[in-house]
C-alpha positions as CSV (number, residue, x, y, z in Angstrom):
1,M,0.0,0.0,0.0
2,T,1.1,3.5,-0.7
3,N,0.5,6.5,1.6
4,T,-2.3,7.7,-0.7
5,E,-4.2,4.4,-0.2
6,R,-4.0,4.7,3.6
7,G,-5.6,8.1,3.9
8,R,-4.6,11.4,5.3
9,T,-4.3,12.7,8.9
10,T,-5.2,16.3,9.5
11,I,-4.3,17.9,12.8
12,R,-6.4,21.1,13.3
13,D,-5.1,24.3,14.6
14,R,-7.4,24.0,17.6
15,A,-5.9,20.6,18.6
16,V,-2.4,22.0,18.4
17,A,-3.5,25.1,20.4
18,R,-4.5,22.8,23.2
19,I,-1.2,21.1,23.2
20,V,0.5,24.5,23.2
21,A,-1.6,25.7,26.2
22,K,-0.8,22.5,28.2
23,S,2.9,22.7,27.5
24,V,3.0,26.3,28.7
25,Q,1.3,25.2,31.9
26,D,4.0,22.6,32.4
27,V,6.6,25.4,32.8
28,E,6.6,26.1,36.5
29,A,7.0,29.9,36.5
30,S,4.5,30.6,33.7
31,G,0.7,30.7,34.0
32,G,-2.6,32.1,32.9
33,L,-3.7,35.7,32.9
34,G,-5.6,37.6,35.5
35,R,-9.3,38.0,35.1
36,T,-11.1,41.3,34.9
37,V,-14.7,42.5,34.5
38,L,-15.0,45.9,33.0
39,S,-11.3,46.4,33.7
40,V,-11.7,45.6,37.4
41,P,-9.6,42.7,38.6
42,V,-11.5,39.8,40.0
43,P,-10.3,36.6,41.8
44,G,-9.1,33.7,39.7
45,R,-7.0,33.3,36.6
46,R,-7.7,32.5,32.9
47,S,-5.7,30.0,31.0
48,V,-2.9,31.2,28.7
49,R,-4.0,32.7,25.4
50,T,-2.8,30.9,22.3
51,E,-2.9,31.6,18.6
52,V,-1.8,28.7,16.4
53,R,-1.5,28.3,12.7
54,V,-0.8,25.0,11.0
55,D,0.3,25.2,7.4
56,G,1.0,21.8,6.1
57,D,3.6,20.3,8.5
58,I,4.7,23.7,9.9
59,V,3.3,25.3,13.1
60,T,3.6,28.9,14.2
61,A,2.3,29.8,17.6
62,K,1.8,32.9,19.7
63,V,1.3,32.6,23.5
64,A,0.2,35.3,25.9
65,L,0.9,34.4,29.5
66,S,2.0,35.6,33.0
67,V,5.4,35.1,34.6
68,A,5.6,34.5,38.4
69,Y,7.3,37.4,40.1
70,P,10.3,37.7,40.5
71,M,11.3,35.1,37.9
72,P,13.6,36.2,35.0
73,V,11.3,36.8,32.0
74,R,13.8,35.8,29.3
75,A,14.6,32.5,31.0
76,V,10.9,31.6,31.4
77,A,10.1,32.6,27.8
78,R,13.0,30.3,26.6
79,Q,11.6,27.4,28.7
80,V,8.1,28.0,27.2
81,R,9.5,28.0,23.7
82,E,11.4,24.7,24.3
83,S,8.4,23.1,26.0
84,V,6.1,24.0,23.1
85,R,8.5,22.8,20.5
86,E,9.2,19.5,22.2
87,R,5.5,18.6,23.0
88,V,4.0,19.6,19.7
89,T,6.7,17.7,17.8
90,E,6.4,14.7,20.1
91,L,2.6,14.5,20.0
92,T,1.9,15.5,16.3
93,G,5.1,15.1,14.3
94,L,4.7,18.6,13.1
95,T,7.6,21.1,12.9
96,V,7.4,24.2,15.1
97,R,8.9,27.1,13.1
98,Q,8.2,29.9,15.6
99,V,6.9,30.4,19.1
100,D,6.2,34.1,20.0
101,V,5.9,34.7,23.7
102,D,4.0,37.7,24.9
103,V,4.5,38.2,28.7
104,A,1.3,40.1,29.5
105,E,1.8,40.4,33.2
106,F,3.7,39.4,36.3
107,A,1.8,37.2,38.8
108,R,2.5,37.2,42.5
109,P,2.4,33.8,44.1
110,G,-0.9,33.1,45.8
111,A,-1.3,32.2,49.5
112,G,0.8,29.1,50.4
113,E,2.6,29.1,47.0
114,R,6.4,29.6,46.6
115,T,8.3,30.8,43.6
116,V,11.4,28.7,42.9
117,L,14.4,30.6,41.9
């Protein structure tokens, strides 16, 4: 049998976006964004925002997240990029060309949490 006889597998942008979001959560010092209602902060956090584009076998991703204060932003962004690349490639076989990281805010650890330096 040739590959054309077996069929085709399509991995949608939305599925890759979920992998990206989960891989960002796996990086200890990164997290979701604060919640607001009419620009007023409210308790709780949203998940990270992701924009993913799959073009053939190539993935480009943009992630908006928070970084735990006082963690170094560049180091956390590098860990996020590495995590996204590894997980997307491992789970889908797609090639991640680019991961843009938008650090939208610093998050203070909640009660009982510690930030690991």
